[in-house]
PDB file with SEQRES, HELIX, SHEET and CRYST1 records, atoms N, CA, C and O in Angstrom:
SEQRES   1 A   60  MET GLU THR ILE GLU ASP LYS TYR ALA ASN ILE ASN LEU          
SEQRES   2 A   60  ASN LYS ILE TYR GLU TYR LYS ASP LEU PRO ASP LYS ILE          
SEQRES   3 A   60  ALA GLY ARG CYS ASP TYR CYS GLY SER VAL LYS PHE LYS          
SEQRES   4 A   60  SER SER VAL GLY GLY GLY LYS PHE LEU ARG GLU CYS THR          
SEQRES   5 A   60  LYS CYS GLY MET LYS LYS ASN ILE                              
HELIX    1 AA1 ILE A    4  ALA A    9  1                                   6    
SHEET    1 AA1 4 ILE A  16  GLU A  18  0                                        
SHEET    2 AA1 4 LYS A  57  ASN A  59  1                                        
SHEET    3 AA1 4 LYS A  46  CYS A  51 -1                                        
SHEET    4 AA1 4 PHE A  38  GLY A  43 -1                                        
CRYST1    1.000    1.000    1.000  90.00  90.00  90.00 P 1           1          
ATOM      1  N   MET A   1      -7.225   8.822  19.314  1.00  0.00           N  
ATOM      2  CA  MET A   1      -6.310   7.786  18.865  1.00  0.00           C  
ATOM      3  C   MET A   1      -6.915   7.045  17.678  1.00  0.00           C  
ATOM      4  O   MET A   1      -8.090   6.677  17.698  1.00  0.00           O  
ATOM      5  N   GLU A   2      -6.111   6.831  16.653  1.00  0.00           N  
ATOM      6  CA  GLU A   2      -6.576   6.190  15.430  1.00  0.00           C  
ATOM      7  C   GLU A   2      -6.490   4.668  15.558  1.00  0.00           C  
ATOM      8  O   GLU A   2      -5.454   4.130  15.951  1.00  0.00           O  
ATOM      9  N   THR A   3      -7.579   3.983  15.227  1.00  0.00           N  
ATOM     10  CA  THR A   3      -7.583   2.522  15.277  1.00  0.00           C  
ATOM     11  C   THR A   3      -7.099   1.955  13.951  1.00  0.00           C  
ATOM     12  O   THR A   3      -6.943   2.686  12.973  1.00  0.00           O  
ATOM     13  N   ILE A   4      -6.864   0.659  13.926  1.00  0.00           N  
ATOM     14  CA  ILE A   4      -6.412  -0.006  12.703  1.00  0.00           C  
ATOM     15  C   ILE A   4      -7.453   0.132  11.606  1.00  0.00           C  
ATOM     16  O   ILE A   4      -7.101   0.354  10.447  1.00  0.00           O  
ATOM     17  N   GLU A   5      -8.733   0.004  11.950  1.00  0.00           N  
ATOM     18  CA  GLU A   5      -9.797   0.133  10.944  1.00  0.00           C  
ATOM     19  C   GLU A   5      -9.803   1.528  10.331  1.00  0.00           C  
ATOM     20  O   GLU A   5     -10.055   1.678   9.135  1.00  0.00           O  
ATOM     21  N   ASP A   6      -9.527   2.556  11.145  1.00  0.00           N  
ATOM     22  CA  ASP A   6      -9.471   3.932  10.639  1.00  0.00           C  
ATOM     23  C   ASP A   6      -8.350   4.112   9.631  1.00  0.00           C  
ATOM     24  O   ASP A   6      -8.519   4.828   8.644  1.00  0.00           O  
ATOM     25  N   LYS A   7      -7.208   3.476   9.860  1.00  0.00           N  
ATOM     26  CA  LYS A   7      -6.078   3.584   8.933  1.00  0.00           C  
ATOM     27  C   LYS A   7      -6.469   3.081   7.554  1.00  0.00           C  
ATOM     28  O   LYS A   7      -6.168   3.725   6.549  1.00  0.00           O  
ATOM     29  N   TYR A   8      -7.138   1.935   7.498  1.00  0.00           N  
ATOM     30  CA  TYR A   8      -7.505   1.340   6.216  1.00  0.00           C  
ATOM     31  C   TYR A   8      -8.702   2.035   5.576  1.00  0.00           C  
ATOM     32  O   TYR A   8      -8.847   2.003   4.354  1.00  0.00           O  
ATOM     33  N   ALA A   9      -9.557   2.660   6.373  1.00  0.00           N  
ATOM     34  CA  ALA A   9     -10.739   3.344   5.841  1.00  0.00           C  
ATOM     35  C   ALA A   9     -10.368   4.665   5.174  1.00  0.00           C  
ATOM     36  O   ALA A   9     -11.085   5.130   4.287  1.00  0.00           O  
ATOM     37  N   ASN A  10      -9.271   5.267   5.584  1.00  0.00           N  
ATOM     38  CA  ASN A  10      -8.881   6.586   5.076  1.00  0.00           C  
ATOM     39  C   ASN A  10      -7.670   6.526   4.169  1.00  0.00           C  
ATOM     40  O   ASN A  10      -6.775   7.364   4.282  1.00  0.00           O  
ATOM     41  N   ILE A  11      -7.620   5.562   3.276  1.00  0.00           N  
ATOM     42  CA  ILE A  11      -6.484   5.415   2.369  1.00  0.00           C  
ATOM     43  C   ILE A  11      -6.546   6.481   1.282  1.00  0.00           C  
ATOM     44  O   ILE A  11      -7.562   6.644   0.607  1.00  0.00           O  
ATOM     45  N   ASN A  12      -5.437   7.204   1.128  1.00  0.00           N  
ATOM     46  CA  ASN A  12      -5.294   8.238   0.109  1.00  0.00           C  
ATOM     47  C   ASN A  12      -4.425   7.657  -1.010  1.00  0.00           C  
ATOM     48  O   ASN A  12      -3.270   7.309  -0.766  1.00  0.00           O  
ATOM     49  N   LEU A  13      -4.953   7.547  -2.219  1.00  0.00           N  
ATOM     50  CA  LEU A  13      -4.224   6.941  -3.328  1.00  0.00           C  
ATOM     51  C   LEU A  13      -3.094   7.820  -3.856  1.00  0.00           C  
ATOM     52  O   LEU A  13      -2.271   7.349  -4.641  1.00  0.00           O  
ATOM     53  N   ASN A  14      -3.036   9.073  -3.450  1.00  0.00           N  
ATOM     54  CA  ASN A  14      -1.969   9.977  -3.889  1.00  0.00           C  
ATOM     55  C   ASN A  14      -0.764   9.949  -2.960  1.00  0.00           C  
ATOM     56  O   ASN A  14       0.240  10.606  -3.234  1.00  0.00           O  
ATOM     57  N   LYS A  15      -0.845   9.206  -1.876  1.00  0.00           N  
ATOM     58  CA  LYS A  15       0.220   9.142  -0.878  1.00  0.00           C  
ATOM     59  C   LYS A  15       0.981   7.819  -1.014  1.00  0.00           C  
ATOM     60  O   LYS A  15       0.404   6.792  -1.369  1.00  0.00           O  
ATOM     61  N   ILE A  16       2.284   7.864  -0.725  1.00  0.00           N  
ATOM     62  CA  ILE A  16       3.086   6.640  -0.688  1.00  0.00           C  
ATOM     63  C   ILE A  16       3.212   6.228   0.774  1.00  0.00           C  
ATOM     64  O   ILE A  16       3.769   6.963   1.590  1.00  0.00           O  
ATOM     65  N   TYR A  17       2.692   5.054   1.096  1.00  0.00           N  
ATOM     66  CA  TYR A  17       2.688   4.556   2.469  1.00  0.00           C  
ATOM     67  C   TYR A  17       3.927   3.719   2.746  1.00  0.00           C  
ATOM     68  O   TYR A  17       4.500   3.119   1.836  1.00  0.00           O  
ATOM     69  N   GLU A  18       4.333   3.684   3.997  1.00  0.00           N  
ATOM     70  CA  GLU A  18       5.420   2.829   4.458  1.00  0.00           C  
ATOM     71  C   GLU A  18       4.797   1.527   4.952  1.00  0.00           C  
ATOM     72  O   GLU A  18       3.811   1.549   5.689  1.00  0.00           O  
ATOM     73  N   TYR A  19       5.364   0.408   4.552  1.00  0.00           N  
ATOM     74  CA  TYR A  19       4.820  -0.902   4.925  1.00  0.00           C  
ATOM     75  C   TYR A  19       4.802  -1.084   6.442  1.00  0.00           C  
ATOM     76  O   TYR A  19       3.869  -1.678   6.984  1.00  0.00           O  
ATOM     77  N   LYS A  20       5.828  -0.576   7.130  1.00  0.00           N  
ATOM     78  CA  LYS A  20       5.890  -0.744   8.587  1.00  0.00           C  
ATOM     79  C   LYS A  20       4.754  -0.001   9.287  1.00  0.00           C  
ATOM     80  O   LYS A  20       4.319  -0.414  10.362  1.00  0.00           O  
ATOM     81  N   ASP A  21       4.268   1.094   8.689  1.00  0.00           N  
ATOM     82  CA  ASP A  21       3.164   1.855   9.269  1.00  0.00           C  
ATOM     83  C   ASP A  21       1.798   1.312   8.868  1.00  0.00           C  
ATOM     84  O   ASP A  21       0.836   1.435   9.626  1.00  0.00           O  
ATOM     85  N   LEU A  22       1.702   0.710   7.678  1.00  0.00           N  
ATOM     86  CA  LEU A  22       0.441   0.191   7.163  1.00  0.00           C  
ATOM     87  C   LEU A  22       0.697  -1.156   6.474  1.00  0.00           C  
ATOM     88  O   LEU A  22       0.726  -1.221   5.245  1.00  0.00           O  
ATOM     89  N   PRO A  23       0.880  -2.229   7.252  1.00  0.00           N  
ATOM     90  CA  PRO A  23       1.112  -3.538   6.634  1.00  0.00           C  
ATOM     91  C   PRO A  23      -0.142  -4.030   5.896  1.00  0.00           C  
ATOM     92  O   PRO A  23      -1.242  -3.532   6.134  1.00  0.00           O  
ATOM     93  N   ASP A  24       0.031  -4.997   5.013  1.00  0.00           N  
ATOM     94  CA  ASP A  24      -1.098  -5.540   4.250  1.00  0.00           C  
ATOM     95  C   ASP A  24      -2.139  -6.151   5.179  1.00  0.00           C  
ATOM     96  O   ASP A  24      -1.799  -6.883   6.108  1.00  0.00           O  
ATOM     97  N   LYS A  25      -3.426  -5.842   4.921  1.00  0.00           N  
ATOM     98  CA  LYS A  25      -4.518  -6.485   5.671  1.00  0.00           C  
ATOM     99  C   LYS A  25      -4.518  -7.970   5.352  1.00  0.00           C  
ATOM    100  O   LYS A  25      -4.592  -8.810   6.249  1.00  0.00           O  
ATOM    101  N   ILE A  26      -4.434  -8.285   4.061  1.00  0.00           N  
ATOM    102  CA  ILE A  26      -4.326  -9.658   3.580  1.00  0.00           C  
ATOM    103  C   ILE A  26      -3.023  -9.728   2.796  1.00  0.00           C  
ATOM    104  O   ILE A  26      -2.841  -8.990   1.827  1.00  0.00           O  
ATOM    105  N   ALA A  27      -2.121 -10.604   3.205  1.00  0.00           N  
ATOM    106  CA  ALA A  27      -0.784 -10.677   2.611  1.00  0.00           C  
ATOM    107  C   ALA A  27      -0.843 -10.796   1.094  1.00  0.00           C  
ATOM    108  O   ALA A  27      -1.539 -11.657   0.556  1.00  0.00           O  
ATOM    109  N   GLY A  28      -0.102  -9.920   0.405  1.00  0.00           N  
ATOM    110  CA  GLY A  28       0.002  -9.981  -1.046  1.00  0.00           C  
ATOM    111  C   GLY A  28      -1.152  -9.368  -1.801  1.00  0.00           C  
ATOM    112  O   GLY A  28      -1.203  -9.470  -3.027  1.00  0.00           O  
ATOM    113  N   ARG A  29      -2.083  -8.734  -1.107  1.00  0.00           N  
ATOM    114  CA  ARG A  29      -3.225  -8.087  -1.756  1.00  0.00           C  
ATOM    115  C   ARG A  29      -3.240  -6.598  -1.447  1.00  0.00           C  
ATOM    116  O   ARG A  29      -2.791  -6.165  -0.386  1.00  0.00           O  
ATOM    117  N   CYS A  30      -3.759  -5.826  -2.384  1.00  0.00           N  
ATOM    118  CA  CYS A  30      -3.892  -4.386  -2.200  1.00  0.00           C  
ATOM    119  C   CYS A  30      -4.922  -4.113  -1.102  1.00  0.00           C  
ATOM    120  O   CYS A  30      -5.987  -4.730  -1.074  1.00  0.00           O  
ATOM    121  N   ASP A  31      -4.596  -3.187  -0.200  1.00  0.00           N  
ATOM    122  CA  ASP A  31      -5.510  -2.842   0.885  1.00  0.00           C  
ATOM    123  C   ASP A  31      -6.739  -2.092   0.384  1.00  0.00           C  
ATOM    124  O   ASP A  31      -7.791  -2.143   1.022  1.00  0.00           O  
ATOM    125  N   TYR A  32      -6.626  -1.404  -0.735  1.00  0.00           N  
ATOM    126  CA  TYR A  32      -7.715  -0.572  -1.233  1.00  0.00           C  
ATOM    127  C   TYR A  32      -8.705  -1.368  -2.086  1.00  0.00           C  
ATOM    128  O   TYR A  32      -9.914  -1.297  -1.865  1.00  0.00           O  
ATOM    129  N   CYS A  33      -8.192  -2.127  -3.060  1.00  0.00           N  
ATOM    130  CA  CYS A  33      -9.096  -2.803  -3.998  1.00  0.00           C  
ATOM    131  C   CYS A  33      -9.031  -4.333  -3.947  1.00  0.00           C  
ATOM    132  O   CYS A  33      -9.888  -5.002  -4.525  1.00  0.00           O  
ATOM    133  N   GLY A  34      -8.027  -4.898  -3.263  1.00  0.00           N  
ATOM    134  CA  GLY A  34      -7.925  -6.351  -3.144  1.00  0.00           C  
ATOM    135  C   GLY A  34      -7.215  -7.033  -4.301  1.00  0.00           C  
ATOM    136  O   GLY A  34      -7.143  -8.262  -4.339  1.00  0.00           O  
ATOM    137  N   SER A  35      -6.696  -6.269  -5.236  1.00  0.00           N  
ATOM    138  CA  SER A  35      -5.997  -6.841  -6.385  1.00  0.00           C  
ATOM    139  C   SER A  35      -4.675  -7.490  -5.961  1.00  0.00           C  
ATOM    140  O   SER A  35      -4.100  -7.140  -4.930  1.00  0.00           O  
ATOM    141  N   VAL A  36      -4.208  -8.436  -6.772  1.00  0.00           N  
ATOM    142  CA  VAL A  36      -2.930  -9.101  -6.492  1.00  0.00           C  
ATOM    143  C   VAL A  36      -1.859  -8.734  -7.506  1.00  0.00           C  
ATOM    144  O   VAL A  36      -0.743  -9.248  -7.430  1.00  0.00           O  
ATOM    145  N   LYS A  37      -2.170  -7.857  -8.452  1.00  0.00           N  
ATOM    146  CA  LYS A  37      -1.223  -7.500  -9.498  1.00  0.00           C  
ATOM    147  C   LYS A  37      -0.580  -6.146  -9.195  1.00  0.00           C  
ATOM    148  O   LYS A  37      -1.265  -5.131  -9.065  1.00  0.00           O  
ATOM    149  N   PHE A  38       0.758  -6.156  -9.085  1.00  0.00           N  
ATOM    150  CA  PHE A  38       1.513  -4.961  -8.753  1.00  0.00           C  
ATOM    151  C   PHE A  38       2.620  -4.736  -9.760  1.00  0.00           C  
ATOM    152  O   PHE A  38       3.102  -5.683 -10.381  1.00  0.00           O  
ATOM    153  N   LYS A  39       3.030  -3.481  -9.927  1.00  0.00           N  
ATOM    154  CA  LYS A  39       4.268  -3.190 -10.637  1.00  0.00           C  
ATOM    155  C   LYS A  39       5.227  -2.648  -9.588  1.00  0.00           C  
ATOM    156  O   LYS A  39       4.824  -1.929  -8.674  1.00  0.00           O  
ATOM    157  N   SER A  40       6.481  -2.995  -9.726  1.00  0.00           N  
ATOM    158  CA  SER A  40       7.467  -2.663  -8.704  1.00  0.00           C  
ATOM    159  C   SER A  40       8.639  -1.918  -9.303  1.00  0.00           C  
ATOM    160  O   SER A  40       8.973  -2.082 -10.476  1.00  0.00           O  
ATOM    161  N   SER A  41       9.260  -1.091  -8.469  1.00  0.00           N  
ATOM    162  CA  SER A  41      10.468  -0.384  -8.884  1.00  0.00           C  
ATOM    163  C   SER A  41      11.357  -0.198  -7.660  1.00  0.00           C  
ATOM    164  O   SER A  41      10.894  -0.221  -6.519  1.00  0.00           O  
ATOM    165  N   VAL A  42      12.644  -0.014  -7.932  1.00  0.00           N  
ATOM    166  CA  VAL A  42      13.620   0.207  -6.869  1.00  0.00           C  
ATOM    167  C   VAL A  42      14.312   1.529  -7.143  1.00  0.00           C  
ATOM    168  O   VAL A  42      14.744   1.800  -8.263  1.00  0.00           O  
ATOM    169  N   GLY A  43      14.410   2.341  -6.112  1.00  0.00           N  
ATOM    170  CA  GLY A  43      15.095   3.624  -6.252  1.00  0.00           C  
ATOM    171  C   GLY A  43      15.405   4.220  -4.904  1.00  0.00           C  
ATOM    172  O   GLY A  43      14.569   4.196  -4.000  1.00  0.00           O  
ATOM    173  N   GLY A  44      16.582   4.747  -4.762  1.00  0.00           N  
ATOM    174  CA  GLY A  44      16.964   5.370  -3.503  1.00  0.00           C  
ATOM    175  C   GLY A  44      16.995   4.409  -2.337  1.00  0.00           C  
ATOM    176  O   GLY A  44      16.764   4.808  -1.195  1.00  0.00           O  
ATOM    177  N   GLY A  45      17.278   3.150  -2.610  1.00  0.00           N  
ATOM    178  CA  GLY A  45      17.336   2.153  -1.544  1.00  0.00           C  
ATOM    179  C   GLY A  45      15.978   1.680  -1.072  1.00  0.00           C  
ATOM    180  O   GLY A  45      15.888   1.005  -0.046  1.00  0.00           O  
ATOM    181  N   LYS A  46      14.906   2.018  -1.800  1.00  0.00           N  
ATOM    182  CA  LYS A  46      13.554   1.610  -1.416  1.00  0.00           C  
ATOM    183  C   LYS A  46      12.911   0.808  -2.534  1.00  0.00           C  
ATOM    184  O   LYS A  46      13.154   1.046  -3.717  1.00  0.00           O  
ATOM    185  N   PHE A  47      12.089  -0.140  -2.133  1.00  0.00           N  
ATOM    186  CA  PHE A  47      11.337  -0.975  -3.052  1.00  0.00           C  
ATOM    187  C   PHE A  47       9.902  -0.460  -3.048  1.00  0.00           C  
ATOM    188  O   PHE A  47       9.202  -0.582  -2.042  1.00  0.00           O  
ATOM    189  N   LEU A  48       9.459   0.115  -4.168  1.00  0.00           N  
ATOM    190  CA  LEU A  48       8.119   0.687  -4.271  1.00  0.00           C  
ATOM    191  C   LEU A  48       7.206  -0.299  -4.991  1.00  0.00           C  
ATOM    192  O   LEU A  48       7.515  -0.767  -6.087  1.00  0.00           O  
ATOM    193  N   ARG A  49       6.078  -0.604  -4.357  1.00  0.00           N  
ATOM    194  CA  ARG A  49       5.081  -1.507  -4.930  1.00  0.00           C  
ATOM    195  C   ARG A  49       3.831  -0.693  -5.235  1.00  0.00           C  
ATOM    196  O   ARG A  49       3.290  -0.029  -4.351  1.00  0.00           O  
ATOM    197  N   GLU A  50       3.367  -0.743  -6.488  1.00  0.00           N  
ATOM    198  CA  GLU A  50       2.185   0.012  -6.907  1.00  0.00           C  
ATOM    199  C   GLU A  50       1.149  -0.937  -7.492  1.00  0.00           C  
ATOM    200  O   GLU A  50       1.466  -1.752  -8.357  1.00  0.00           O  
ATOM    201  N   CYS A  51      -0.086  -0.830  -7.020  1.00  0.00           N  
ATOM    202  CA  CYS A  51      -1.185  -1.647  -7.531  1.00  0.00           C  
ATOM    203  C   CYS A  51      -1.507  -1.206  -8.957  1.00  0.00           C  
ATOM    204  O   CYS A  51      -1.642  -0.011  -9.217  1.00  0.00           O  
ATOM    205  N   THR A  52      -1.631  -2.150  -9.877  1.00  0.00           N  
ATOM    206  CA  THR A  52      -1.927  -1.801 -11.266  1.00  0.00           C  
ATOM    207  C   THR A  52      -3.398  -1.461 -11.470  1.00  0.00           C  
ATOM    208  O   THR A  52      -3.753  -0.862 -12.486  1.00  0.00           O  
ATOM    209  N   LYS A  53      -4.256  -1.827 -10.532  1.00  0.00           N  
ATOM    210  CA  LYS A  53      -5.685  -1.563 -10.681  1.00  0.00           C  
ATOM    211  C   LYS A  53      -6.073  -0.183 -10.137  1.00  0.00           C  
ATOM    212  O   LYS A  53      -6.742   0.586 -10.827  1.00  0.00           O  
ATOM    213  N   CYS A  54      -5.657   0.134  -8.903  1.00  0.00           N  
ATOM    214  CA  CYS A  54      -6.084   1.400  -8.292  1.00  0.00           C  
ATOM    215  C   CYS A  54      -4.953   2.409  -8.111  1.00  0.00           C  
ATOM    216  O   CYS A  54      -5.214   3.601  -7.950  1.00  0.00           O  
ATOM    217  N   GLY A  55      -3.694   1.947  -8.136  1.00  0.00           N  
ATOM    218  CA  GLY A  55      -2.560   2.860  -8.024  1.00  0.00           C  
ATOM    219  C   GLY A  55      -2.031   3.078  -6.615  1.00  0.00           C  
ATOM    220  O   GLY A  55      -1.164   3.929  -6.415  1.00  0.00           O  
ATOM    221  N   MET A  56      -2.533   2.326  -5.624  1.00  0.00           N  
ATOM    222  CA  MET A  56      -2.025   2.491  -4.251  1.00  0.00           C  
ATOM    223  C   MET A  56      -0.559   2.118  -4.213  1.00  0.00           C  
ATOM    224  O   MET A  56      -0.149   1.123  -4.811  1.00  0.00           O  
ATOM    225  N   LYS A  57       0.252   2.932  -3.495  1.00  0.00           N  
ATOM    226  CA  LYS A  57       1.694   2.726  -3.446  1.00  0.00           C  
ATOM    227  C   LYS A  57       2.174   2.482  -2.022  1.00  0.00           C  
ATOM    228  O   LYS A  57       1.707   3.118  -1.077  1.00  0.00           O  
ATOM    229  N   LYS A  58       3.118   1.547  -1.884  1.00  0.00           N  
ATOM    230  CA  LYS A  58       3.747   1.281  -0.593  1.00  0.00           C  
ATOM    231  C   LYS A  58       5.226   1.062  -0.789  1.00  0.00           C  
ATOM    232  O   LYS A  58       5.643   0.388  -1.731  1.00  0.00           O  
ATOM    233  N   ASN A  59       6.034   1.639   0.114  1.00  0.00           N  
ATOM    234  CA  ASN A  59       7.445   1.312   0.203  1.00  0.00           C  
ATOM    235  C   ASN A  59       7.561   0.073   1.061  1.00  0.00           C  
ATOM    236  O   ASN A  59       7.122   0.056   2.211  1.00  0.00           O  
ATOM    237  N   ILE A  60       8.155  -0.961   0.496  1.00  0.00           N  
ATOM    238  CA  ILE A  60       8.294  -2.227   1.232  1.00  0.00           C  
ATOM    239  C   ILE A  60       9.643  -2.267   1.903  1.00  0.00           C  
ATOM    240  O   ILE A  60       9.969  -3.244   2.576  1.00  0.00           O  
TER     241      ILE A  60                                                      
END                                                                             
């Protein structure tokens, strides 16, 4: 069974994560690098948030 710490330790920057499966460790900050700057886009009924520093992506 995977623990919460394991989820955050094995972040793949090429994958788009679902917010419900991997919520923010610290609200409004990137789980991978801790940055607060994101670029956002909407498409197909989903809101995609991408970190401008490391490129981690989440559907919100």
